[in-house]
N, C-alpha and C positions, 0 to 999 in steps of 0.2 A: 436529490437536491443537496447541497453541502450546506451544514450548519458550522459557521465559524465563532460566532459571539455568544458569550455566556450567558446572557437574558434569553437569547432565543432558544439555546439548548435546554435551559430550565424549563421555558415554557413546553417544549415537545415534551421531556420527559415528566411533565406532571399533568398530560394530557392523557387519558385513556385511550383515545383515538388512535395513537401512535403504539404500534405493537411491534415486536420483533417479526421481521419477515418469515414466511413460513418454511420449514424443513420437508424433508421428504419423509413419507410418512408410511412409504409401502416397503422398508427395508426388511430382510429377513431376521428372524428372532436372534438376538444375540449380537448382530452386528453393530458396527457404529451409528450407521442410519437408524436403526430400531432404538439404540440409546439416545440419540440426540432428540428424537419425537417424544421422548418420554420424560425429559427433564424440566425442570421449572424455566430455565433460562431460555428456551426456545418454545415455549408453550405460551397461552394467552387465556384470560377468561377465569373461568372456575378452575379450570384446571391447573392454571397456573399459581391461583391461591393456595390450592391443595398441595400441590408438589413443594411450593416455599414453605408453607408451615409444617411440612415434614423436615425440612432442612434447619428450620428455625428450632424446631424441637428437639432435634439433634446437637444442634450448637448450644443450646440453652444448658446441656448437662456437660458442657466442655469450659472448663475457666481458662480465659487469655492467660492469665497469669501462669498458670501452670504449663500452659503451651510454650511460654517464653522462657522460662526456667528451663525446661526438657530441651527445647531446640538448642539453646546456650550450652548446655552440657553435652548434646550430642555432637554438636560442632567441634568442640574441642576434644570430645574421646575420638574423633575421626581426624583429627590432627588439621583442622581446618578444611576438610575435604566435604565441602557443605551441601553440594548438590544431592537431592534426595533427603535431605533433612527434613523440610517441612512437609513431605508427603509420608515420612516414616513416623515423625512426632505425630502429625494429625490421626493418621490411621490408628497408632496405638490408643490415642484419646476415644477414637471412636469404635475400639475392639476389634479391628482388624487383626488376625493373627499376622505374626510377623514370618513371611515365608520369601523363599528366593523370587518367587515370581512376581509379587508385587512392583518390586522397585525397577523391574523391566517394562512390565506391563503398562503401568501409569505412563510413563512418557511415551510409549507407542501409541496408545490410544488418543493422549492429549494433542497429538502431532495434527490430528484432524477436527478435534473436537469443537474448536470455535468457526474453523473455515468450513467445515463439512467435509473436506477433501476425503475420500474413503479410500482404503488400500486393503488387500490381504492381512498385512501386519497390524493395520488398527483393529480389525473385526477380530482377528485371533487375540489381541491383547484385551479387547471388550469381554470375549466370551471368556480368558482366564480371570478376569476381575470380577465378572459374574459368578465365578465358583468361590470368591472369597468373600464377598460383600454385598449388600443391596444396592438399588439404585441411588437412594439420597446420599450415602456413603460415598459411592464411587464418584457422582458427581462433585462432593467437596473433596475428593482428594484429586480429581482432574483440575479443579480450580487451582488446589495449594499446587500443583504443579507448574501449570502453565502461568498464572498470574502472579502467586507469591515469588516464584524463583527469579520470573523477570523482573520484578521490583528489588529483590536484593541484588541482582548483575546491575541493575542501573545504578543503585545508590553506591554499590563498591566503586563504579566509574566515576562518578560525581564526587568522591572523597578526593580524585585528584586534583580537585578545585582547592581544597581546603588542606592540602598536604603538600610539603616541599620535598623535593629530591627523590630519596631511597624509599620513603614512606609511599610517595604517588606512585612509584612505578611498580612496587609490590603489589600495593591495593588494586591497580590498574590489571596485573596479572591474575590477581586472585579473582576478578570480576570475569575475566577471559576463560579461565582455567578451574574455576571452581575448586581451589586448592590455595590457602593461604596459612599454612600452619606457621610459617617462620615471619608472617608480619610484623612489622613493629607497632607499637600501641598507636592507637588514635583516641585522642582524647574529646572528641567534640560528642555534639549532643545526637544521638542514635535517633530519638523520635523525632527531631527537628530535621535531622537528614531525610527520613522516611516521608514526611509530610511534604517536603520540599521535591523530592524524587516523585512522589505523586503528582504533584503539581505539573513539574517542568518536564517532566520525563515518564509519562505514564507507561506501566507495562501493555496496556491495550490502547492502540493510537486512536481508534475510531469504534463507534458501536452504532448500527444500521435500526431504523425503524422505518415501519410500514403505515403510511396514512391510510387508515380504513375507509375513509369517505372518497378520497380521491385515486387511491390505489399506487400514489407515488410514494417513491422509496426516499427518505432522508437519512443522509450520513451526518452523524455529528462528529466532527473533527476535534477530539479531546484535547490533542497537543495546541491546537489554536484556541480552542475554547479556553482551556486553562492559563492561557498567556494573553487574553482579552485585557488590554490596557485599559478598558474602562473599571476593571474588576481589580487587577494586579499591578500595582505601581512597579515601573521598569521590568515588565514582565520577561524579557529575555534571561535577566540575569538570575543566574542560581544563588540565592540568599537564605542561609541556614537561619537568619534572624527575622523571616518573614513570619515565623509561627504558622499556626493551623490555618491556611487560607480556603476560601469555600470553593474549591477545586471539585471537578464531577467525576473523577476517575472511578469512585464507587457509586457512581450513578445520583440519582435524585427521583424525587417525586414519588411515582405509583410503583415503581420498579427497582428500588435501591438494591445495593449488593446486601445480600442476609448475613454476611461476615466480616465486615471491615475491621473489628477488635481481634478476630483471630488472625486474620491475615498479618495485620500489623504486629499481634505479638510473635507469631512465628518468625516474622520478617526481624523483629527487633533482635531476638534470641539468637537467631544465626549472625546477625552483623556483632553483636557483644561477645559470642564465642570467637569471632575472626578478629576483632579490632582491639579487644582489651584483654 
């Protein structure tokens, strides 16, 4: 059943009877399936609470302002080659040793992390990551790659709506290629850009829940929900002046994202390194 209205989505996310659909639990140790069966995102009940607690404890030791500063500095050091910066910065903050394997392993494992699509490449990447970090840290690194990089890319694309001529073209190229060392300056509000991007063009387009009473699967269409005209005036317009609206991109209710401030800090730092 699709959910496209904001109020209905809020109700589903606040009701503990709606849980993530179960994932395969019989994967061989060290594979992508094995990892997905052991992270908070796909678990329920007490297992979810304990696994989420571990994530929150890790994040409590990481200052978002420090992430933002480090992401900005690294993006500039790399001459605008921003892809991989969120993972590198967060990994360093979480104590992951900088090795040549991690930057390649995270994207390979992340490719099937949300969808569950398994492959020998993803399994090998998970095995590599398990040699570098524990499960909670790997979970956060996969999220930093999958969601945060998509947020940055979408935000860069939306700068075309607020930039003219050459600036808009260069920034569009930056979004596509992950390289913007020669981009002209952009003096807009980075935080407003991120919040409106999260509303208008969320990196994750939908999220699924299983109704434990009926067995029905519910799909929350985050694009439609975040553009519900009952909540967002002129919802199709990308408006930097809208401010922080009640979008549901970071979830809501009983299973909100544990790291919205950290994700925003990483994305803001990269954008500042690119655009200013």
